[in-house]
N, C-alpha and C positions, 0 to 999 in steps of 0.2 A: 223399711221393706218388709213384709212381712215373709216370712220363711217359707209360706207354700206359695206364694209368685218368683219369689226368688230361687227358690230350688228346685225346683215343680221339673225343668229341665232333668234333672236328674232319678228322675224318677222308676221305680226297679228297673235301674240303672244295669248291666250284664255284661261280661266279655271275658276271651278268651283269647288269655296270652301262650301262644305255641312258642312256636321257633322263631327267634328274633333276626334272623338271616347274617349275613357279614359282607364286610366292606370287602371286594374281591382286591388282591396285591395283584399285580399286572404283571405277569412276564411270559416268557414262548413254553410253550406246552399246554398241556390239559386247559379246558376254561372250564368243569368241569366242577360244579360247587355245590358241597355237600348241606342238606337242611337238618338243623339238630334241633330238638325237641323236646322238653321234657315233658313230658308224657301226665306230672302230677301236679305241672300247673296252670289247671284252668280252673279257675275261680271264677263261684259267681259273687256279683256282689248289690245286693239289696238297699242303698240308702235311705230312703225316700223314697216317697209315694208309693202308689197303688201297684199291683205289678203288672208289668207286663209279658209280653210273650216272648222275647228277649230282641226283636229285634230291632237295632238303630234304625231313628227316625233321623229322614231325611236332613233335615232342618239342623239338627246336629251333628250330622256330619257331610256338607257342605265339601268347605275345605280341604275334610282326608280323601274328596272322592276329586278334586282338584289336584293334589297330591299324584296319587293313584292314576290317573289320567296323563297330567305331567308327561311323570315315570313309562308309562308306556307307549305313551307318544313320541319319546326323545330314543326309544328305544328303538321302535319303527324308522323313525330320519336314519339313526344310527345305521341300522341295518340296513338300507337302501343306500345310504354313502360307501356302502363299504367299510366303517369302521372308521372314516374319518372322520367323523364328528366325535367318536373317543378318543383321539389324537388331538382337537382342539380342546378337550373340559377336560381331562382325566388329571388329576394331583400326579403330574411329573417336576420335584424336586426342581430340574437344573431349572427349567422354565419357571418356577415362580422364582426362582431368586433374581431371573432375569427382568422380572417388575411386574409377569398374570396372577394376578392376586388373583383373578378372577375361579382359578384353580382351585382356590379353598373352599367353594359354592359348587361350581360345577358338577365335580365329581359324583353330589348327591343325586343327581336326576340321570347318568349313566349307569351302564349295567354289561360285565362283561359275559352276557349269558343268559339265555332265557328262564333257566331253573334259578339262576341269579335277582332276576327281577321278579318273578312268579314268588319265591323267597320272603323277597324284601314287599313288596304291595300286600302279602297275606298279613306279616305283620303288623306294618301302616292299618293294614283294612280292620284289626283286633284291637287294636291299643291306640288307636287313632280318633276313635268319636268320643270314648272315653277322656280323654286330654281337653277336646273343643268344646264336650259339654261340661267339662270343669268349671272352664276357666274362657270361657268367648277364644271367638275367629282372634282377638290379639295377641294371646296371648300362644296360644296353639301355636300359629306361625313366629311365635318371638321365641316361643321353644325347639321350634323343626328347623327352621332356618339359624338360630344363634349354634342349638348340638349338630347340625352339617361342619359349622365355622370351626366350631373347635375341635371336634375327631377329624378334621382333616390338617388342622392345629397341627396339632400330636403327633399325629403319622407322620406329617410333614418333620414331625422337630427331632423323628426315630427312627426311622426308621426310611432307607434311599428310596426302595420301591415303587411304581408309579401305584397307583390305587383309584374302585371307584366305586360308588356301591350308596344307597340309600342307608344302612342302619345304622350310621352313627346318627343319623334326627332320629333315627326311630329308638334307639340304646339313646335318645335325648329324653324321645318322648316317654322311657321306663322311667328314670333316670324322675321326672317330672314330677308321676307317678308317686313313687318312692316317698318323694317330699311331701305330698298332700296326705298319702296315707300315717307317712311319722306325725302328720302336725294335728293330725284330729285323731290317732292312735286311740285315746281315750274317750271319743266322740261319737263316733262310725260304728255301730253294730258289725262284727266283721273284720274290721281296719286292720287290728290286730293280725290274724293270722292271714289273711292277702299280703300285708306285708313283709311277713316271715314267709311266704307264698314267693311274692316277686324277687327279696331277697337271694332264696337258694338259686332260683329263675336265672339270675344277674351270674352269679357265680360259674353256675353248670356250663351256659353261654360261654364268659371267658375261660374257662379252663378249655371247655371244647378248644376254645379258639384256637391255643397253644397246641393244639395236637398236628394242625397244618399249618406248612409253609404263604396255603395260598388265601390266609385269614388275618384278615390287618387290626391285630387286639388295639392298636394303638389308638385308633379311630372311634372302635368301639370303646373305649376307655375314655378319650375323650369328648364323645357325644356322651357317655353318661355323666358324665362330670358336669360339662356345659348345662344339659339340659334340668341339673337338682341345682344347679348355681341360679338359673332363670329363673326358676320356680321358686328357690326361695325369695329370690328378689322381686319378683312382680305376682308368685301365682295366688290363686284365693286364699283365704284363709275364712272359719265359720269360726263362729264364738254362739256358748249355749248363756240360754237368758230364764228368764224366771217374767210369764206376763199374765194378763190378767183375767182370758179365757180357758171352756173349758176343756183338761187335759185329753178328757175322751174324746172328746167330739177331733181334735189337733190328730192322737195318736192312732185311732180307728180310718182316721181320714188321708194321713200323707204321712205318717213319721214312723217308728219303732226304732226308737234310741235306749242304750243301756242302762239301763236306768229304771227305776220305783215309778210306776205310770201314778201310785199316790199320792207323789210325792209335792205334786204341785201340781202349777201348768208347765207347760216346758217350748219353748221356740228356738228356733236356731235366726242367728243372722247373719247376714254378708257383710263379709271386711272385706276392704282392699290392702297390700300388706307391699307396698308399692314402697 
């Protein structure tokens, strides 16, 4: 498949990753949640194609919007039922021990407070379209739901406190992006710098998570590792090859590669790493 058609959805891709949010450890007392934002982590990536205005196309973020909508809807229902839904779906170890295994997933759609919801929805809004455009809906949803499960499984394994929140899944998307950048750091313009920024942001968020007992760092770490593992197994992979077309035309039309444009004609081929 010609790279212009296979990869045009990545044209002028831009994203801003700020706060990653947090999974809330649930306990009596204040429900306030702090937003941890790395001001230096905002990165613009223009992998392919002509420059766009930076707005995500609706077709490239459909499932991101669906997930954000579900989180908002569940919070409204949760508030309308005075927290009963929270009791039915939160990660509670003793109830998981009794066989309520759905609690490895349902907490990802529940939030302890409005700031908690807004933080996680903003983070999903920022990175979700990037992952959705990279690998398509199936990979995006596999990473999101898989990361939510691995995040709450690790939380279940290492902390007894009840927990809710979507940030384990969001960390999984970050882990997926890190794998994508690592695979293509020698191929994509700006990938190495973006990987460095992303790694720094991950470390900062995990360290800040240690500053308060309200943040479930085990859930974050589990989501991060789960997302990276899923992306490694099924994530998209691009290769570089030479073809018999006019290189100047290809480069000027849709591609800026970190290579000498006079060295011959180049193209990218999308391959599946299943």
